[in-house]
MIGU-738822 format. One record per residue: residue in one letter; x, y, z of N, C-alpha, C, CB in turn. Coordinates in steps of 0.2 Angstrom, whole numbers, plus 5000, padded with zeros to 4 digits. Glycine has a CB too. Layout:
// MIGU-738822
aXYZXYZXYZXYZ;...
This chain:
// MIGU-738822
m475654413834475754343833474954303836476454333838;d475154243833474454203833474254173840474354143828;d473854183843473654153848473754073849473054163849;t473254053845473153973843473853933840472453963836;s474453963840474953933836475453913844475353993830;v475653853842476253833848476853863848476553763847;i477053863841477653903839477453943832478253843837;d477654013834477554063829478154093827477154113832;i478554093822479154113820478954183814479554043816;n479254223814479354263811479954313808479054283812;d480254293800480754333797481554313804480354423796;l481454243806482054243809482654233807482154213813;s483254253808483854243806484254243811484054283801;l484954203810485354173815486054183812485254093818;t486454223813487254223813487754203815487454273814;f488154173816488554143821489354173820488454063822;k489454223826490254243824490754203826490454303827;t491254193823491654153823492354183820491454093821;g493054163822493554183822493654203814493954123825;d493454153809493454143803492954203799493254083802;g492554233802491954263800491354253803491954253795;d490754283801490354273802489954203799490154313801;v489654163800489254113797488454123799489354033800;h488154123792487454123792486954073792487354153787;a486854053797486553993800485753993796486553993808;l485454033798484854053795484454113794484554023799;s484054103788483854183786483254183785484154223779;n482854233786482054243785481454183787481954243777;i481554143791481254083794480654113795481654043800;d479954103792479354093794479154033795479054113790;l478954023800478453963801477953963807478853913803;d477353933804476853933810476653873812476153963808;v476653833818476553773821475853773825477153743826;k475353723823474653733826474853663831473853723820;p474253683837474253623842474153553838473653623847;g474553503840474453443839474653413832473853433840;e475053453829475353443821476053413823475553523816;f476153373818476753323817477153353812476553253815;v477753403815478053463809478753413807478253553814;s478953393801479753373801480153423796479953303797;l480653453799481253483795481853453792481553543799;i481653443785482253403783482553453777481953323780;g483253413775483753473771484353433772483753563774;p484753453767485353433768485853453773485653453763;s486453413774486653443781487053503781487153393786;g486853533786487353603787486653673786488053603780;c486153623785485653693782485253713786485253673775;g485453703794485153753799484753703803484653813796;k484253633800483853613804483853613811483653563801;t484453583815484553583822484553633824485053553823;t484853693821485053763824484253783826485453823818;l483953773819483153813821482753773827482553803814;l482953703828482553673833482953703840482653593833;r483653703840483753733846483653803847484353733847;t483553843841483253903844482553913848483153933838;i482153863844481353863848481453833854480753813844;a482053793856482353763864482553813867482853713866;d482753883864483153933868483853923870482753943874;l484153853865484653843866485353893861484653773865;e484953903857485353953852484854023853485253933843;q485054093850484854143851484754173843485254183856;p484154193841484254233835484454293835483654243832;t484854323830485154393828484554423826485654393823;a484054403822483454453819482654413820483654483810;g482254443821481454413819481154393826481454333815;d480554363826480154363832480054283833479454403830;i480154263839479854183839479654173847480554123837;s478954133846478554133851478454053853478054163849;v478454033858478453953860477753953864479053923864;n477153933861476653923868476454003869477153883875;g476554043865476354123867476854163871475654123870;m477454133873477854183877478654163874477754173885;s479054183876479654193873480054123873479954233877;p480454083869480754023870481054033876481254003865;h481354073881481654073886481154053892482054123887;a480654103891480154083896479854013896479754133896;a479653983889479453913888479953863891479453903881;r480553873891480953833893480953833902481553863890;m480953893904480953883912480253863913481153963917;s479853863911479053833912479153763908478253883908;r479553733906479653673904479053643900479953643909;a478953693895478453683889478653643884478153743885;y479353623884479253563880479953513883479353583872;g479853453879480253403880480753403873479853343880;y481453373875481953373870482353313869482353433871;v482353283862482553203862483153213857481853143859;f483753213860484353233857484453163851484953233864;q485053173848485153113843485353073846485653123838;a485753073852486053023856485653003861486553043858;a485552953865485052953871485352983877484652883873;a485953003877485953043883485853023889485653083882;l485952953890485652933897486252923902485352873897;y486252943907486852933912486952843914486552973920;p487452833913487652743913487552733920488452713910;w487752773925487652743933486952753936488252793939;r486452763932485852763933485252723930485652813933;t485052683933484352633931484052683925483752613938;i483652643920483152683916482652723921482752633912;a482352683927481952733929482152783932481652703932;r482752783935483152843938483352903932483852813942;n483452863925483652923920482952943919484152893912;v482352923918481852963917481753013923481152923914;s481752983928481553033933481953103936481452983939;l482553103932482953143932482853223933483353123928;p482353233927482053293927481553313932481953313922;l481153273934480653263939480953283948480353183939;e481753263948481953273953482053343953482553243955;i482453363947482653433948482053473948483153453942;m481553463946480953503947480653493955480353483941;g480953453958480753443966480153413967480753513969;l480053373962479353333963479453293970479153283956;d478853263971478853213978478953143975478153223984;a479153103979479553023976478852983973479952963984;a478152993976477652963974477452983966477152983980;t477353063965477353073959477853063953477353113958;r478453063956479053033952478852953951479753053955;q478752933954478652853952478052853947478552813958;k477552883948477052893944477052903938476752933946;r477452953936477452983930478052933925477653073931;v478552923929479052863927478752793924479452853934;a478252773928477852713926477452723919477452703932;e477052783920476552813914477052803908476352893916;n477552843908477952863902478252783900478552943903;l478552753905478952693902478352663898479352643907;q477752653901477352613898477052653891476752603904;l477152703889477052753884477552723879477252823885;v478252713880478652693875478752603876479252743876;n478352573879478452503880479052483883478352463874;l479152503889479752483891479652463898480152533891;e478952453901478752403907479252373908478052353907;g479452343914479952283915480552293915479852223911;f480852373912481552383912481652443915481852393905;e481452463921481452493926482152503929480952463931;k482352443931482952433935483752413930482652363939;k483452403924484052403919484452463919483852373912;f485152453917485552513915485652523907486352503918;p485752593906485752583898486152533896485952653894;w486652523898487152473893486752413893487952453896;q486252413897486052333896485452333892485752303904;l485352393887484652403882484952413876484252473883;s484752393871484852403864484752493861484152363860;g485252503858485052583855484352593855485352593847;g483952553852483352583850482952583857482952553844;m483052543862482752553868482852603873482852503871;q483652623870483952683875483552743874484852703873;q483352753866483052803862482352803865483152783854;r482052743867481352753869481452783875480952703870;a481952763880482052783887482152863887482652753890;s482452883881482552953881481953003881482852973876;i481452963875480952983875480453003879480752963873;a480452953884480052943891480353003894480352873896;r480853013895481253053899481053133898482053033897;a480953133890480753193888479953213888480953203883;l479653153890478853153891478553183898478653083892;a479053143902478953153911478853203912479353133916;v479053273909478853333911478353363909479353363909;e477853313906477253323904477153393900476853333909;p477553413894477553453889477053453884478153443886;d476853493882476353513876476853503869476053603877;l477553513870477953503864478353463864478153563861;l478553413860479053383859479553393854478853323858;l480153403856480653433849481053373848481353513851;m481353343844481653283843482253303837481153233841;d482753283837483353303834483653233831483853363839;e483453203825483653153822483553093828484253163819;p483153083831483353033836483452963834482853033842;f483252943826483252873826483752863819482452843825;g484152923819484552923813485252873813484853003813;a485452853820486052803820485652753819486552813827;l485252723820484852653821484752633814484052663825;d484852553814484752513807484052523805485052433806;e483952493799483252523795482652483798483352523786;i482852423802482252383805481952413811482352313805;v482552413814482352473821482052533821482952493824;r482252563815482052633813481352633812482452663807;d481052593808480552563807479952563811480652523806;h480152523816479852493821479652553827480252433824;l480352603827480152663831479752713828480752703835;n479852723822479352773817478652753820479352753808;e478452673819477752663820477652663828477552603817;q478052663833477952683840477852763841478552673845;l478252793837478052853838477452873836478252883835;l477252853830476452883827476052863832476152853819;k475952793835475552783841475652833848475752713842;l476152843850476252893854475952953853476852893854;w476152983848475753043845475053043844476053063837;a474752973843474152983843473752953849473852943837;k474152943854473852933861473953003866474152863865;t474553043864474653093868474353163865475353093869;n474353153859474053223854474653283855473253263857;k475153263857475753313859475853353851476653263863;t476153413852476453433845477153423844476453503845;i477453413839478053363838478353403832477853273836;i478953423833479453453828479953413828479753523829;f480153373822480653313821481153333815480253243820;v481653333817482253353812482453273809482953393816;t482553273803482653203800483053223793481853143799;h483653163789483753173783483453123779484353173783;s482953093782482753033778482153063776482652963781;i481953053768481353073764480753033766481453073757;p480952963767480352923770479952933776480452873771;e480552933781480352953787480053013788480752953790;a480053063786479853133786479053123783480453183780;v478953083776478453073774477953033777478553043770;y478252983780477852923784477652953792478352853785;l477853003795477853043800477453093801478253043801;s477453133795477153203797476453223794477753253793;s476353263797475553303793475953363792474653333800;k476553383792476753443788477653433785476553533794;i477753453782478453423781478853503778478553353775;v479353533782479553593780480253563777479653643786;v480353593770480953583767481453623766480853563762;m482053633769482553683769483053663765482953683775;s483353733764483753743758484553743761483653813753;p485153733758485753743760485953813765486153753753;r486453813769486553873771486653923767486953863774;p486254003771486053993776485253963775486154063780;g485153933780484553893780484053923779484353863785;r483553913774482853963774482353903771482954043768;i481753923771481253883771481153873763480653913775;h481153813759481153823752480353803751481753793748;e480053773755479353743755479153713761479353703752;i478453723759478053673767477653633764477453723772;i477453573764477153523761476653493768477753483757;d476153513766475453473770475353403768474853513768;s475253373772475353293772474453283771475753253779;s474253243766473653213763473353143767473653203756;l474053113769473953043772473553043777474553023775;p473153003779472652993785473152993792472152913785;r473053013797473353013803473652953807473053053807;d473052883803473152843807473352783800472552833813;r474052783802474352753795474852703799474852813789;t475052643794475452603795476052603791475152553795;l476652553791477152563786476852543778477852523789;d476452503778476152493773475952533768475752463776;i475652603771475552653767476252683763475252703772;r476752663765477352683760477352653753478152673764;e476752603753476752583745476252603741476752523744;t475952653744475452683740475452743736474952683743;t475252743731475352813726475352873729474852823721;e474952883735474952953738475652973742474252953743;f475952913745476452933748477052933745476552913752;h477052903738477452923733477452983730477452893728;e476953013729476853073725477053123732475953083722;i476853123738477153173743477953163742476953163751;a478153093743479053093745479153133737479752983745;h478953123732479253153725479253243726478853133718;r478653273729478753323730479253353734478353333732;v479453313739479853323744480553333741479853273748;r480653283737481253253734481453303728481153163730;e480853343725480953393721481053463725480453393716;g480653463729480953533734481553543736480753533740;l481953483739482553473740482953503733482553403741;r482853473728483353473721483253563720482853403714;q482753593721482553653719482953703724481753653720;g482753673730483153723735483853723734483153693743;h484253673732484853673729485053583729485353733734;s485653563730485753493730485553453736486453483729;y485353393736485253353742485653283739484453353744;e485953253747486253213746486153153750486853223744;d486053083749485853033754486353023758485552973753;
C-alpha cells in the first residue's frame, strides 16, 4: 500500500446478499487518492457511488479486495474519527440548536465545554453561519442546514471529508452558491474531499479528479485529472477548457453505458 495515499483501494468488490439473489454492487475497484485532492464520483443511478463512499466510511463491508484510509483499515479510521461524513439530507436534530447539533460529535468524544464551544464557533465561521448558533434547524433554509451539516462533519477535525450528494436536493442558484463556498472551504482547510454527484457541471467545477463509474456492478470506467486552476470561480464554466473536460466526462459516461439526467 502507498503510504502517501489518504485512500488506497485495490481490486475491491462488494456483493449484497438478498432474498432475491446476489446483487453485485461494486466490481474490481482500484482508486488512489492523495492528500488535498478533491475527487468526485459520478455515474448513473445505482452504479455504486454511494456504496463506494460508504465502504470507505466502514458503513459497508467489501466482499473482496483491499482498502486503506489514512494507512489503516476503514474500521480503524472510523474509530479514530479520521473522516467527516456529510449525508444527502442534513440530518440535524430538530430539538437541538445549530450550535448543539454541531457540538454533538464533540460531546460523544467527551471533549470539555470550552473546547466544544471553540470548535463550534470556528466551524460555523468556516461555513458562514456565525450568528445562527441559537437557531433551530427548522428556522434555516435547506442550504443553510447543509452548511451546518458540513460544520458538524468538520468539527471532529478530520483530514478527510466524505460527501454524498449534499446539494442534490437544492435549487440551482443555492447549489451554485454552495459549490463556490465549498471550494473556498477546501482552499482554507486543504482537506481531502470525496464527493458523490449526478451533475457533470458540478463534478467538473469542484474537482481536481473525476472518477467516472459505469452501471451496476459499479466499475471505474475512467479517471479524469482536471487541468483547471485550483482557484476558480463560477465564470470558469464558460471557458473552453471547462467544456472540454465536461465533454470527456459525458463521453465517459456514455461509453461506460447510458447516462440519464
